[in-house]
N, CA, C and O atoms as CSV, one atom per row, in Angstrom:
chain,resi,resn,atom,element,x,y,z
A,1,MET,N,N,-12.988,9.832,4.509
A,1,MET,CA,C,-12.356,8.973,3.322
A,1,MET,C,C,-13.719,8.418,2.820
A,1,MET,O,O,-14.725,8.126,3.466
A,2,LYS,N,N,-13.435,8.344,1.311
A,2,LYS,CA,C,-14.571,7.833,0.524
A,2,LYS,C,C,-14.398,6.170,0.517
A,2,LYS,O,O,-13.275,5.668,0.527
A,3,PRO,N,N,-15.441,5.479,0.502
A,3,PRO,CA,C,-15.434,4.100,0.164
A,3,PRO,C,C,-14.915,3.824,-1.205
A,3,PRO,O,O,-15.091,4.638,-2.111
A,4,PHE,N,N,-14.209,2.573,-1.404
A,4,PHE,CA,C,-13.937,2.279,-2.749
A,4,PHE,C,C,-15.270,1.715,-3.513
A,4,PHE,O,O,-16.163,1.125,-2.904
A,5,PRO,N,N,-15.295,1.966,-4.908
A,5,PRO,CA,C,-16.495,1.288,-5.612
A,5,PRO,C,C,-16.481,-0.057,-5.656
A,5,PRO,O,O,-15.411,-0.519,-5.261
A,6,THR,N,N,-17.349,-0.924,-6.022
A,6,THR,CA,C,-17.319,-2.183,-6.287
A,6,THR,C,C,-16.774,-2.329,-7.557
A,6,THR,O,O,-17.334,-1.864,-8.550
A,7,LEU,N,N,-15.651,-2.981,-7.606
A,7,LEU,CA,C,-15.110,-3.336,-9.018
A,7,LEU,C,C,-14.997,-5.012,-9.338
A,7,LEU,O,O,-14.416,-5.882,-8.689
A,8,THR,N,N,-15.723,-5.102,-10.496
A,8,THR,CA,C,-15.894,-6.592,-10.904
A,8,THR,C,C,-14.973,-7.258,-11.918
A,8,THR,O,O,-15.111,-8.391,-12.379
A,9,SER,N,N,-13.960,-6.334,-12.206
A,9,SER,CA,C,-12.933,-7.020,-13.105
A,9,SER,C,C,-11.753,-6.278,-13.122
A,9,SER,O,O,-11.746,-5.137,-12.661
A,10,ASP,N,N,-10.630,-6.853,-13.657
A,10,ASP,CA,C,-9.407,-6.112,-13.778
A,10,ASP,C,C,-9.677,-4.856,-14.439
A,10,ASP,O,O,-9.350,-3.765,-13.974
A,11,GLU,N,N,-10.257,-5.027,-15.493
A,11,GLU,CA,C,-10.544,-3.742,-16.507
A,11,GLU,C,C,-11.297,-2.777,-15.519
A,11,GLU,O,O,-10.854,-1.630,-15.579
A,12,ASP,N,N,-12.226,-2.939,-14.712
A,12,ASP,CA,C,-12.837,-2.069,-13.959
A,12,ASP,C,C,-11.893,-1.297,-13.155
A,12,ASP,O,O,-11.861,-0.067,-13.191
A,13,ALA,N,N,-11.034,-2.097,-12.342
A,13,ALA,CA,C,-10.051,-1.588,-11.468
A,13,ALA,C,C,-9.107,-0.733,-12.113
A,13,ALA,O,O,-8.641,0.257,-11.549
A,14,GLU,N,N,-8.759,-1.137,-13.470
A,14,GLU,CA,C,-7.657,-0.298,-14.134
A,14,GLU,C,C,-8.328,0.995,-14.613
A,14,GLU,O,O,-7.661,2.023,-14.732
A,15,ASP,N,N,-9.663,0.955,-14.895
A,15,ASP,CA,C,-10.221,2.309,-15.397
A,15,ASP,C,C,-10.556,3.233,-14.118
A,15,ASP,O,O,-10.628,4.453,-14.262
A,16,PHE,N,N,-10.730,2.712,-13.046
A,16,PHE,CA,C,-10.688,3.501,-11.752
A,16,PHE,C,C,-9.812,4.196,-11.465
A,16,PHE,O,O,-9.974,5.411,-11.355
A,17,VAL,N,N,-8.580,3.558,-11.257
A,17,VAL,CA,C,-7.357,4.288,-10.818
A,17,VAL,C,C,-6.935,5.182,-11.872
A,17,VAL,O,O,-6.082,5.962,-11.448
A,18,VAL,N,N,-7.196,5.341,-12.994
A,18,VAL,CA,C,-6.876,6.253,-13.910
A,18,VAL,C,C,-7.212,7.826,-13.615
A,18,VAL,O,O,-8.208,8.348,-14.115
A,19,GLY,N,N,-6.422,8.456,-12.873
A,19,GLY,CA,C,-6.970,10.084,-12.717
A,19,GLY,C,C,-7.513,9.989,-11.360
A,19,GLY,O,O,-8.265,10.936,-11.130
A,20,VAL,N,N,-7.408,9.279,-10.511
A,20,VAL,CA,C,-8.063,9.324,-9.155
A,20,VAL,C,C,-6.986,9.393,-8.232
A,20,VAL,O,O,-5.920,8.785,-8.326
A,21,ASP,N,N,-7.381,10.279,-7.212
A,21,ASP,CA,C,-6.505,10.365,-6.030
A,21,ASP,C,C,-6.832,9.270,-4.977
A,21,ASP,O,O,-7.786,9.384,-4.207
A,22,LEU,N,N,-5.954,8.158,-4.982
A,22,LEU,CA,C,-6.334,7.106,-3.994
A,22,LEU,C,C,-6.371,7.561,-2.709
A,22,LEU,O,O,-7.298,7.209,-1.980
A,23,THR,N,N,-5.403,8.380,-2.264
A,23,THR,CA,C,-5.428,9.010,-0.879
A,23,THR,C,C,-6.471,9.404,-0.363
A,23,THR,O,O,-6.430,9.760,0.814
A,24,GLU,N,N,-7.637,9.451,-1.055
A,24,GLU,CA,C,-9.019,10.043,-0.611
A,24,GLU,C,C,-9.743,8.803,-0.350
A,24,GLU,O,O,-10.890,8.965,0.065
A,25,TYR,N,N,-9.347,7.625,-0.493
A,25,TYR,CA,C,-10.278,6.382,-0.250
A,25,TYR,C,C,-9.706,5.784,0.834
A,25,TYR,O,O,-8.557,6.029,1.200
A,26,ASP,N,N,-10.530,4.921,1.431
A,26,ASP,CA,C,-10.312,4.008,2.752
A,26,ASP,C,C,-9.997,2.555,2.344
A,26,ASP,O,O,-10.913,1.809,1.999
A,27,PRO,N,N,-8.725,2.145,2.377
A,27,PRO,CA,C,-8.187,0.685,1.783
A,27,PRO,C,C,-8.751,-0.323,3.034
A,27,PRO,O,O,-8.880,-1.492,2.671
A,28,SER,N,N,-9.086,-0.064,4.368
A,28,SER,CA,C,-9.160,-0.836,5.289
A,28,SER,C,C,-10.078,-2.123,5.082
A,28,SER,O,O,-9.809,-3.169,5.671
A,29,GLU,N,N,-11.224,-2.007,4.185
A,29,GLU,CA,C,-11.883,-3.161,3.972
A,29,GLU,C,C,-11.767,-3.955,2.582
A,29,GLU,O,O,-12.683,-4.663,2.164
A,30,MET,N,N,-10.615,-3.779,1.942
A,30,MET,CA,C,-10.229,-4.124,0.644
A,30,MET,C,C,-9.826,-5.554,0.977
A,30,MET,O,O,-9.365,-5.961,2.043
A,31,VAL,N,N,-10.110,-6.308,-0.240
A,31,VAL,CA,C,-9.584,-7.540,-0.086
A,31,VAL,C,C,-9.144,-7.840,-1.625
A,31,VAL,O,O,-9.764,-7.428,-2.606
A,32,THR,N,N,-7.979,-8.619,-1.658
A,32,THR,CA,C,-7.221,-8.992,-3.010
A,32,THR,C,C,-7.947,-10.142,-3.455
A,32,THR,O,O,-8.139,-11.152,-2.778
A,33,ILE,N,N,-8.379,-9.923,-4.741
A,33,ILE,CA,C,-9.005,-11.135,-5.537
A,33,ILE,C,C,-8.341,-10.999,-7.022
A,33,ILE,O,O,-7.983,-9.952,-7.563
A,34,ARG,N,N,-8.275,-12.187,-7.486
A,34,ARG,CA,C,-8.035,-12.271,-9.001
A,34,ARG,C,C,-9.287,-12.762,-10.009
A,34,ARG,O,O,-10.044,-13.663,-9.649
A,35,PHE,N,N,-9.415,-12.174,-11.139
A,35,PHE,CA,C,-10.521,-12.293,-11.882
A,35,PHE,C,C,-10.465,-13.245,-12.945
A,35,PHE,O,O,-11.453,-13.439,-13.653
A,36,GLU,N,N,-9.178,-13.971,-13.147
A,36,GLU,CA,C,-8.955,-14.766,-14.241
A,36,GLU,C,C,-9.719,-16.050,-14.110
A,36,GLU,O,O,-9.948,-16.527,-12.998
A,37,ARG,N,N,-10.213,-16.756,-15.486
A,37,ARG,CA,C,-11.132,-17.745,-15.382
A,37,ARG,C,C,-10.174,-18.939,-15.751
A,37,ARG,O,O,-10.592,-19.383,-16.821
A,38,THR,N,N,-9.104,-19.635,-15.350
A,38,THR,CA,C,-8.505,-20.571,-15.743
A,38,THR,C,C,-8.442,-21.722,-14.922
A,38,THR,O,O,-8.751,-21.625,-13.734
A,39,GLY,N,N,-8.007,-23.016,-15.507
A,39,GLY,CA,C,-8.117,-24.111,-14.726
A,39,GLY,C,C,-9.335,-24.993,-14.938
A,39,GLY,O,O,-10.114,-24.700,-15.845
A,40,GLU,N,N,-9.554,-26.033,-14.183
A,40,GLU,CA,C,-10.583,-27.005,-14.193
A,40,GLU,C,C,-11.676,-26.578,-13.378
A,40,GLU,O,O,-11.446,-25.933,-12.355
A,41,ALA,N,N,-12.860,-26.873,-13.727
A,41,ALA,CA,C,-14.024,-26.797,-12.833
A,41,ALA,C,C,-14.095,-27.892,-11.784
A,41,ALA,O,O,-13.444,-28.907,-12.032
A,42,GLY,N,N,-14.669,-27.854,-10.839
A,42,GLY,CA,C,-14.769,-28.971,-9.658
A,42,GLY,C,C,-15.870,-28.772,-8.951
A,42,GLY,O,O,-16.408,-27.671,-9.069
A,43,THR,N,N,-16.431,-29.710,-8.112
A,43,THR,CA,C,-17.494,-29.716,-7.323
A,43,THR,C,C,-17.268,-29.859,-6.028
A,43,THR,O,O,-16.609,-30.840,-5.685
A,44,VAL,N,N,-17.651,-29.126,-5.229
A,44,VAL,CA,C,-17.537,-29.264,-3.783
A,44,VAL,C,C,-18.848,-29.325,-2.953
A,44,VAL,O,O,-19.673,-28.427,-3.119
A,45,VAL,N,N,-19.099,-30.345,-2.055
A,45,VAL,CA,C,-20.412,-30.334,-1.588
A,45,VAL,C,C,-20.128,-29.813,-0.016
A,45,VAL,O,O,-19.286,-30.266,0.760
A,46,LEU,N,N,-21.019,-28.802,0.202
A,46,LEU,CA,C,-20.970,-28.007,1.325
A,46,LEU,C,C,-22.219,-28.217,2.121
A,46,LEU,O,O,-23.295,-28.459,1.575
A,47,PRO,N,N,-22.042,-28.107,3.646
A,47,PRO,CA,C,-23.230,-28.041,4.208
A,47,PRO,C,C,-23.999,-26.851,4.001
A,47,PRO,O,O,-23.390,-25.912,3.488
A,48,ASP,N,N,-25.437,-26.656,4.344
A,48,ASP,CA,C,-26.457,-25.590,3.720
A,48,ASP,C,C,-25.763,-24.420,4.609
A,48,ASP,O,O,-25.479,-23.359,4.053
A,49,ALA,N,N,-25.504,-24.601,5.910
A,49,ALA,CA,C,-25.119,-23.230,6.476
A,49,ALA,C,C,-23.700,-22.590,6.027
A,49,ALA,O,O,-23.456,-21.385,5.981
A,50,LEU,N,N,-22.838,-23.621,5.712
A,50,LEU,CA,C,-21.756,-23.126,5.086
A,50,LEU,C,C,-21.683,-22.461,3.666
A,50,LEU,O,O,-20.922,-21.569,3.293
A,51,LEU,N,N,-22.655,-23.112,2.975
A,51,LEU,CA,C,-22.931,-22.407,1.867
A,51,LEU,C,C,-23.648,-21.358,1.831
A,51,LEU,O,O,-23.403,-20.632,0.868
A,52,ALA,N,N,-24.607,-20.940,2.664
A,52,ALA,CA,C,-25.408,-19.766,3.083
A,52,ALA,C,C,-24.384,-18.730,3.304
A,52,ALA,O,O,-24.313,-17.752,2.561
A,53,ALA,N,N,-23.457,-18.940,4.466
A,53,ALA,CA,C,-22.684,-18.067,5.009
A,53,ALA,C,C,-21.529,-17.710,3.991
A,53,ALA,O,O,-20.885,-16.674,4.150
A,54,SER,N,N,-21.294,-18.495,3.040
A,54,SER,CA,C,-20.186,-18.156,2.118
A,54,SER,C,C,-20.860,-17.163,0.955
A,54,SER,O,O,-20.292,-16.223,0.400
A,55,ARG,N,N,-21.998,-17.551,0.775
A,55,ARG,CA,C,-22.959,-16.612,-0.188
A,55,ARG,C,C,-23.218,-15.248,0.314
A,55,ARG,O,O,-23.223,-14.285,-0.452
A,56,GLU,N,N,-23.449,-15.134,1.682
A,56,GLU,CA,C,-23.629,-13.813,2.345
A,56,GLU,C,C,-22.263,-13.151,2.417
A,56,GLU,O,O,-22.229,-11.955,2.126
A,57,LYS,N,N,-21.300,-13.667,2.713
A,57,LYS,CA,C,-19.986,-12.895,2.737
A,57,LYS,C,C,-19.596,-12.334,1.355
A,57,LYS,O,O,-19.278,-11.163,1.146
A,58,ALA,N,N,-19.670,-13.440,0.328
A,58,ALA,CA,C,-19.334,-12.813,-1.140
A,58,ALA,C,C,-20.230,-11.723,-1.600
A,58,ALA,O,O,-19.736,-10.872,-2.340
A,59,ALA,N,N,-21.597,-11.623,-1.233
A,59,ALA,CA,C,-22.418,-10.643,-1.300
A,59,ALA,C,C,-22.160,-9.131,-0.731
A,59,ALA,O,O,-22.303,-8.024,-1.250
A,60,HIS,N,N,-21.773,-9.504,0.397
A,60,HIS,CA,C,-21.064,-8.566,1.258
A,60,HIS,C,C,-19.902,-7.792,0.786
A,60,HIS,O,O,-19.738,-6.576,0.879
A,61,LEU,N,N,-18.913,-8.905,0.131
A,61,LEU,CA,C,-17.785,-8.072,-0.410
A,61,LEU,C,C,-18.082,-7.679,-1.934
A,61,LEU,O,O,-17.211,-7.073,-2.558
A,62,GLY,N,N,-19.142,-7.973,-2.466
A,62,GLY,CA,C,-19.386,-7.427,-3.703
A,62,GLY,C,C,-18.768,-8.454,-4.834
A,62,GLY,O,O,-18.718,-8.016,-5.984
A,63,ILE,N,N,-18.337,-9.674,-4.606
A,63,ILE,CA,C,-17.770,-10.319,-5.478
A,63,ILE,C,C,-18.614,-11.713,-5.618
A,63,ILE,O,O,-19.401,-12.041,-4.730
A,64,PRO,N,N,-18.425,-12.448,-6.687
A,64,PRO,CA,C,-19.035,-13.581,-7.212
A,64,PRO,C,C,-18.633,-14.826,-6.058
A,64,PRO,O,O,-17.527,-14.892,-5.521
A,65,LEU,N,N,-19.792,-15.809,-5.794
A,65,LEU,CA,C,-19.446,-16.838,-4.835
A,65,LEU,C,C,-18.301,-17.717,-5.207
A,65,LEU,O,O,-17.582,-18.177,-4.320
A,66,ASP,N,N,-18.081,-17.988,-6.514
A,66,ASP,CA,C,-16.726,-18.732,-6.858
A,66,ASP,C,C,-15.496,-18.193,-6.682
A,66,ASP,O,O,-14.461,-18.785,-6.376
A,67,VAL,N,N,-15.707,-16.725,-6.948
A,67,VAL,CA,C,-14.269,-15.873,-6.592
A,67,VAL,C,C,-14.135,-16.193,-5.137
A,67,VAL,O,O,-13.147,-16.804,-4.727
A,68,PHE,N,N,-15.151,-15.779,-4.299
A,68,PHE,CA,C,-14.803,-15.817,-2.856
A,68,PHE,C,C,-14.287,-17.218,-2.572
A,68,PHE,O,O,-13.154,-17.423,-2.138
A,69,VAL,N,N,-15.159,-18.159,-2.834
A,69,VAL,CA,C,-14.601,-19.583,-2.447
A,69,VAL,C,C,-13.013,-19.858,-3.018
A,69,VAL,O,O,-12.170,-20.364,-2.278
A,70,ARG,N,N,-12.769,-19.538,-4.154
A,70,ARG,CA,C,-11.202,-19.463,-4.613
A,70,ARG,C,C,-10.080,-18.871,-3.555
A,70,ARG,O,O,-9.101,-19.427,-3.056
A,71,SER,N,N,-10.626,-17.448,-3.395
A,71,SER,CA,C,-9.713,-16.704,-2.444
A,71,SER,C,C,-9.567,-17.327,-0.990
A,71,SER,O,O,-8.529,-17.208,-0.340
A,72,ALA,N,N,-10.670,-17.991,-0.543
A,72,ALA,CA,C,-10.671,-18.474,0.782
A,72,ALA,C,C,-9.760,-19.720,0.768
A,72,ALA,O,O,-8.949,-20.062,1.629
A,73,ILE,N,N,-10.061,-20.306,-0.360
A,73,ILE,CA,C,-9.089,-21.655,-0.380
A,73,ILE,C,C,-7.561,-21.119,-0.561
A,73,ILE,O,O,-6.748,-21.434,0.308
A,74,GLU,N,N,-7.142,-20.316,-1.667
A,74,GLU,CA,C,-5.912,-19.778,-1.635
A,74,GLU,C,C,-5.176,-19.155,0.024
A,74,GLU,O,O,-4.077,-19.422,0.511
A,75,ARG,N,N,-6.072,-18.439,0.457
A,75,ARG,CA,C,-5.787,-17.846,1.779
A,75,ARG,C,C,-5.485,-18.935,2.794
A,75,ARG,O,O,-4.639,-18.649,3.641
A,76,ALA,N,N,-6.095,-20.252,2.847
A,76,ALA,CA,C,-5.974,-21.137,3.514
A,76,ALA,C,C,-4.720,-21.951,3.296
A,76,ALA,O,O,-4.170,-22.631,4.162
A,77,LEU,N,N,-4.357,-21.817,2.133
A,77,LEU,CA,C,-3.285,-22.754,1.432
A,77,LEU,C,C,-1.959,-21.898,1.806
A,77,LEU,O,O,-0.907,-22.496,2.035
A,78,THR,N,N,-2.023,-20.695,1.855
A,78,THR,CA,C,-0.634,-19.848,1.859
A,78,THR,C,C,-0.521,-19.224,3.185
A,78,THR,O,O,0.363,-18.384,3.350
A,79,THR,N,N,-1.366,-19.554,4.218
A,79,THR,CA,C,-1.146,-18.906,5.733
A,79,THR,C,C,-0.796,-20.286,6.532
A,79,THR,O,O,-1.305,-21.396,6.376
A,80,ASP,N,N,0.233,-19.873,7.441
A,80,ASP,CA,C,0.887,-21.058,8.114
A,80,ASP,C,C,-0.104,-21.276,9.479
A,80,ASP,O,O,0.138,-22.180,10.280
């Protein structure tokens, strides 16, 4: 199976799926993220090690740090 390409916007994702056979791709490492930039900005102070680990994980997933942090917070608030 093919790995999914790194998609950095909703538009990239929409362009990718047009005319592609998605059964040829491996979805096992996909994560759901949203790209909208709405709401207020905030500041969070993190220990150096946690910030470094967050940057590393975001880079591994191919997403910006702020998107990763938002996604992590949303997951934490929606799981029991």
